[in-house]
MMTF fields as JSON, N, C-alpha, C and O atoms, coordinates in Angstrom:
{
  "mmtfVersion": "1.0.0",
  "mmtfProducer": "UNKNOWN",
  "numBonds": 311,
  "numAtoms": 312,
  "numGroups": 78,
  "numChains": 1,
  "numModels": 1,
  "chainsPerModel": [1],
  "groupsPerChain": [78],
  "chainIdList": ["A"],
  "bondAtomList": [4, 2, 8, 6, 12, 10, 16, 14, 20, 18, 24, 22, 28, 26, 32, 30, 36, 34, 40, 38, 44, 42, 48, 46, 52, 50, 56, 54, 60, 58, 64, 62, 68, 66, 72, 70, 76, 74, 80, 78, 84, 82, 88, 86, 92, 90, 96, 94, 100, 98, 104, 102, 108, 106, 112, 110, 116, 114, 120, 118, 124, 122, 128, 126, 132, 130, 136, 134, 140, 138, 144, 142, 148, 146, 152, 150, 156, 154, 160, 158, 164, 162, 168, 166, 172, 170, 176, 174, 180, 178, 184, 182, 188, 186, 192, 190, 196, 194, 200, 198, 204, 202, 208, 206, 212, 210, 216, 214, 220, 218, 224, 222, 228, 226, 232, 230, 236, 234, 240, 238, 244, 242, 248, 246, 252, 250, 256, 254, 260, 258, 264, 262, 268, 266, 272, 270, 276, 274, 280, 278, 284, 282, 288, 286, 292, 290, 296, 294, 300, 298, 304, 302, 308, 306],
  "bondOrderList": [1, 1, 1, 1, 1, 1, 1, 1, 1, 1, 1, 1, 1, 1, 1, 1, 1, 1, 1, 1, 1, 1, 1, 1, 1, 1, 1, 1, 1, 1, 1, 1, 1, 1, 1, 1, 1, 1, 1, 1, 1, 1, 1, 1, 1, 1, 1, 1, 1, 1, 1, 1, 1, 1, 1, 1, 1, 1, 1, 1, 1, 1, 1, 1, 1, 1, 1, 1, 1, 1, 1, 1, 1, 1, 1, 1, 1],
  "groupList": [{"groupName": "UNK", "atomNameList": ["N", "CA", "C", "O"], "elementList": ["N", "C", "C", "O"], "formalChargeList": [0, 0, 0, 0], "bondAtomList": [1, 0, 2, 1, 3, 2], "bondOrderList": [1, 1, 2], "singleLetterCode": "X", "chemCompType": "L-PEPTIDE LINKING"}],
  "groupTypeList": [0, 0, 0, 0, 0, 0, 0, 0, 0, 0, 0, 0, 0, 0, 0, 0, 0, 0, 0, 0, 0, 0, 0, 0, 0, 0, 0, 0, 0, 0, 0, 0, 0, 0, 0, 0, 0, 0, 0, 0, 0, 0, 0, 0, 0, 0, 0, 0, 0, 0, 0, 0, 0, 0, 0, 0, 0, 0, 0, 0, 0, 0, 0, 0, 0, 0, 0, 0, 0, 0, 0, 0, 0, 0, 0, 0, 0, 0],
  "groupIdList": [1, 2, 3, 4, 5, 6, 7, 8, 9, 10, 11, 12, 13, 14, 15, 16, 17, 18, 19, 20, 21, 22, 23, 24, 25, 26, 27, 28, 29, 30, 31, 32, 33, 34, 35, 36, 37, 38, 39, 40, 41, 42, 43, 44, 45, 46, 47, 48, 49, 50, 51, 52, 53, 54, 55, 56, 57, 58, 59, 60, 61, 62, 63, 64, 65, 66, 67, 68, 69, 70, 71, 72, 73, 74, 75, 76, 77, 78],
  "secStructList": [7, 7, 7, 7, 7, 3, 3, 3, 2, 2, 2, 2, 2, 2, 2, 2, 2, 2, 2, 2, 2, 2, 2, 2, 6, 6, 7, 7, 7, 7, 2, 2, 2, 2, 2, 2, 2, 2, 2, 2, 2, 2, 1, 3, 3, 3, 7, 1, 1, 1, 7, 7, 6, 6, 7, 7, 7, 6, 6, 7, 3, 3, 3, 3, 3, 7, 6, 6, 6, 7, 7, 3, 3, 3, 3, 3, 7, 7],
  "xCoordList": [15.199, 13.828, 13.229, 13.29, 12.696, 12.128, 10.403, 9.881, 9.957, 8.33, 7.743, 8.034, 6.772, 5.989, 4.934, 4.085, 5.062, 4.05, 2.725, 2.738, 1.62, 0.326, -0.421, -0.539, -0.964, -1.706, -3.084, -3.108, -4.174, -5.61, -5.197, -4.582, -5.666, -5.76, -6.043, -5.438, -7.128, -7.752, -7.059, -7.045, -6.298, -5.298, -4.022, -3.452, -3.402, -2.509, -2.959, -2.271, -3.893, -4.564, -4.656, -4.161, -5.113, -5.378, -3.915, -3.711, -2.961, -1.758, -0.989, -0.207, -1.275, -0.599, -1.204, -0.558, -2.41, -3.217, -2.516, -2.309, -2.16, -1.602, -0.525, -0.471, 0.454, 1.656, 1.709, 2.66, 0.967, 0.672, 0.156, 0.678, -0.849, -1.143, 0.069, 0.4, 0.707, 2.025, 3.073, 3.817, 3.062, 3.967, 3.628, 4.436, 2.239, 1.417, 1.566, 1.783, 1.43, 1.751, 3.137, 3.358, 3.938, 5.403, 5.859, 6.733, 5.369, 5.98, 7.513, 7.735, 8.262, 9.613, 9.475, 8.899, 10.038, 10.093, 10.898, 12.057, 10.676, 11.13, 11.466, 10.878, 12.735, 12.954, 11.782, 11.616, 10.916, 9.868, 8.878, 7.995, 9.124, 7.913, 8.73, 8.187, 9.862, 10.734, 10.41, 10.12, 10.492, 10.462, 8.78, 8.471, 8.061, 6.682, 6.558, 6.092, 7.064, 7.047, 7.72, 7.35, 8.869, 9.558, 8.657, 8.654, 7.962, 7.136, 5.848, 5.294, 5.44, 4.236, 4.64, 3.915, 6.055, 6.527, 6.736, 6.486, 7.099, 7.703, 6.335, 6.505, 4.959, 4.111, 3.375, 3.127, 2.836, 2.052, 0.508, -0.041, -0.066, -1.333, -2.334, -2.012, -3.547, -4.278, -5.607, -5.761, -6.659, -8.115, -8.416, -7.559, -9.37, -9.534, -10.215, -10.21, -10.765, -11.417, -10.309, -10.444, -9.112, -8.162, -7.032, -6.175, -7.252, -6.737, -6.967, -8.021, -5.474, -5.617, -5.991, -5.88, -6.491, -6.824, -6.303, -6.837, -4.69, -3.661, -3.256, -2.473, -3.595, -3.125, -3.924, -5.049, -3.038, -3.717, -3.671, -2.608, -4.844, -5.092, -5.554, -6.329, -5.293, -5.937, -7.461, -8.258, -7.834, -9.063, -9.223, -10.105, -8.358, -8.617, -8.469, -7.846, -9.025, -9.124, -8.383, -8.819, -7.309, -6.67, -6.104, -5.396, -6.194, -6.003, -4.428, -4.037, -3.791, -2.446, -2.158, -2.274, -1.81, -1.66, -0.119, 0.531, 0.313, 1.559, 1.618, 0.956, 2.357, 2.575, 3.23, 3.102, 4.021, 4.353, 3.396, 3.332, 2.69, 1.845, 0.372, -0.356, 0.031, -1.091, -1.988, -3.207, -1.629, -2.355, -2.526, -1.562, -3.828, -4.078, -4.449, -4.833, -4.253, -4.407, -5.007, -4.729, -5.875, -6.751, -6.367, -6.459, -5.92, -5.561, -6.313, -6.48, -6.726, -7.075, -6.24, -5.565, -6.194, -4.78, -5.477, -6.2, -5.17, -5.548, -4.486, -4.745],
  "yCoordList": [-11.273, -11.911, -10.95, -9.734, -11.437, -10.729, -10.894, -12.007, -10.168, -10.066, -9.286, -8.164, -10.312, -9.456, -8.599, -8.949, -7.568, -6.491, -6.435, -6.179, -6.67, -6.856, -5.739, -5.372, -5.132, -3.901, -4.26, -4.89, -3.751, -4.057, -2.66, -1.611, -3.063, -2.005, -0.829, 0.061, -0.557, 0.65, 1.507, 2.736, 0.543, 1.178, 1.652, 2.583, 1.044, 1.496, 2.867, 3.879, 2.7, 4.123, 5.341, 6.445, 5.137, 6.189, 6.619, 7.819, 5.765, 6.05, 6.818, 7.716, 6.378, 7.164, 8.43, 9.448, 8.424, 10.076, 10.806, 11.988, 10.456, 11.085, 11.815, 13.015, 10.715, 11.166, 12.374, 13.108, 12.321, 13.1, 14.434, 15.534, 14.19, 15.758, 16.428, 17.501, 15.872, 16.178, 16.799, 17.689, 15.98, 16.657, 17.882, 18.648, 17.963, 19.025, 20.265, 21.379, 19.99, 21.183, 21.743, 22.796, 21.173, 21.438, 21.268, 22.036, 20.31, 19.928, 19.204, 18.528, 19.478, 18.829, 17.229, 16.697, 16.718, 15.051, 14.491, 14.403, 13.995, 13.745, 12.524, 11.995, 11.567, 10.239, 9.294, 8.29, 9.74, 8.744, 8.751, 7.91, 9.762, 9.795, 9.161, 8.611, 9.209, 8.339, 6.771, 5.946, 6.46, 5.252, 4.658, 3.467, 5.543, 5.118, 4.701, 3.63, 5.756, 5.395, 4.226, 3.689, 3.74, 2.644, 1.28, 0.203, 1.685, 0.383, 0.197, -0.9, 1.182, 1.404, 0.416, -0.447, 0.835, 0.41, -0.985, -1.76, -1.623, -2.909, -3.819, -5.034, -3.355, -3.977, -4.416, -3.824, -5.79, -6.836, -6.122, -6.045, -5.58, -5.322, -6.384, -7.348, -6.444, -7.676, -6.921, -5.804, -7.835, -7.6, -7.548, -8.062, -7.089, -6.962, -8.28, -8.535, -9.121, -10.495, -11.607, -12.768, -10.904, -11.82, -11.954, -12.832, -10.899, -10.836, -11.673, -11.753, -12.539, -13.444, -12.976, -11.798, -13.962, -13.718, -13.27, -12.715, -13.53, -13.045, -11.703, -11.051, -11.166, -10.088, -8.625, -8.359, -7.753, -6.776, -5.624, -5.351, -4.931, -4.13, -2.852, -2.889, -1.55, -0.222, -0.281, -1.02, 0.409, 0.518, -0.588, -0.446, -1.895, -3.015, -2.585, -1.578, -3.337, -3.247, -4.418, -5.477, -4.487, -5.559, -5.677, -4.716, -6.756, -6.902, -7.457, -8.433, -6.847, -7.373, -7.744, -6.82, -8.857, -9.291, -9.711, -10.586, -9.133, -9.225, -10.78, -11.026, -11.649, -12.854, -13.158, -14.263, -12.11, -12.386, -11.7, -12.127, -10.74, -10.174, -10.67, -10.714, -11.006, -11.377, -9.97, -10.12, -9.058, -7.871, -7.369, -7.301, -6.919, -6.678, -5.283, -4.648, -4.94, -3.474, -3.731, -4.705, -2.702, -2.79, -1.494, -0.354, -1.868, -0.556, -0.671, -1.757, 0.263, 0.483, 1.012, 2.015, 0.463, 0.982, 2.04, 1.629, 3.286, 4.327, 4.921, 5.94],
  "zCoordList": [2.063, 1.713, 0.676, 0.862, -0.33, -1.446, -1.261, -1.197, -1.219, -1.076, -2.425, -2.84, -2.988, -3.913, -3.354, -2.535, -3.826, -3.575, -4.376, -5.58, -3.717, -4.7, -4.381, -3.212, -5.358, -5.475, -6.306, -7.363, -5.641, -6.544, -7.874, -7.682, -8.86, -9.794, -9.613, -10.211, -8.658, -7.999, -7.256, -7.313, -6.329, -5.502, -6.097, -5.527, -7.361, -7.85, -8.708, -8.841, -9.088, -9.879, -8.664, -8.888, -7.79, -6.617, -6.153, -5.965, -5.972, -5.569, -6.515, -6.2, -7.843, -8.97, -9.009, -9.26, -8.774, -8.853, -7.807, -8.081, -6.842, -5.418, -6.132, -6.404, -6.426, -6.843, -8.272, -8.541, -8.69, -10.025, -9.462, -9.645, -8.813, -7.94, -7.545, -8.052, -6.711, -6.0, -6.714, -6.302, -8.372, -9.133, -9.927, -10.451, -9.944, -10.469, -9.634, -10.11, -8.331, -7.514, -7.473, -6.876, -7.997, -8.159, -6.808, -6.406, -5.984, -4.645, -5.053, -6.057, -4.215, -4.38, -4.1, -3.151, -4.991, -4.643, -3.739, -4.145, -2.44, -1.477, -1.754, -2.697, -0.844, -1.055, -0.9, -1.593, 0.156, 0.168, -1.0, -1.168, -1.757, -3.043, -4.099, -5.057, -3.98, -5.006, -4.62, -5.487, -3.235, -3.057, -3.258, -3.29, -3.349, -3.384, -5.021, -5.41, -5.88, -7.214, -7.737, -8.781, -6.925, -7.153, -6.845, -7.442, -5.792, -5.354, -6.196, -6.271, -6.758, -7.611, -8.997, -9.492, -9.467, -10.86, -10.37, -11.294, -9.267, -9.139, -8.742, -8.84, -8.292, -7.753, -8.642, -9.693, -8.226, -9.18, -8.878, -7.779, -10.326, -10.194, -10.233, -10.928, -9.615, -9.648, -9.513, -9.02, -10.108, -9.553, -8.286, -7.567, -7.726, -6.306, -5.961, -4.757, -6.712, -6.586, -6.44, -6.053, -6.877, -6.616, -5.569, -5.457, -4.869, -3.42, -2.282, -1.649, -1.986, -1.219, -0.025, 0.317, 0.719, 2.212, 3.109, 4.068, 2.833, 4.175, 3.512, 4.202, 2.382, 2.103, 2.324, 1.904, 3.095, 3.504, 2.459, 1.902, 2.186, 1.258, 1.617, 2.572, 1.085, 1.335, 1.901, 1.323, 2.907, 3.396, 4.369, 5.216, 4.381, 5.317, 6.781, 7.116, 7.546, 9.071, 9.487, 9.036, 10.284, 10.774, 11.961, 12.262, 12.944, 14.205, 14.281, 13.642, 14.967, 15.257, 16.592, 17.397, 17.057, 18.199, 18.804, 18.233, 19.797, 20.228, 20.926, 21.935, 20.369, 20.854, 22.095, 22.624, 22.656, 24.09, 25.036, 26.189, 24.687, 25.576, 25.515, 26.507, 24.375, 23.998, 23.891, 23.814, 23.886, 23.276, 22.058, 21.294, 21.668, 20.008, 20.132, 21.114, 18.926, 18.499, 17.049, 16.349, 16.712, 15.438, 14.72, 15.176, 13.518, 12.281, 11.11, 10.556, 10.744, 9.564, 8.425, 8.66, 7.202, 6.412, 5.257, 4.349, 5.438, 4.844, 3.833, 3.194]
}
């Protein structure tokens, strides 16, 4: 299954700046950093006003419900 990753332009810039700072510090690039770079390159950048209601973005708070137990947990994406 192929999912399109949507990133607001601001979130893309923020994540790109984090990667640039890591690179500038001389930190060795781990596999997960290469993966993040690839995701950023492939992600579709959009204006924050264009984010669909069913898309979770950075700084969003979401509730997840276990369909079997009906238990819920709340998370904030940072």
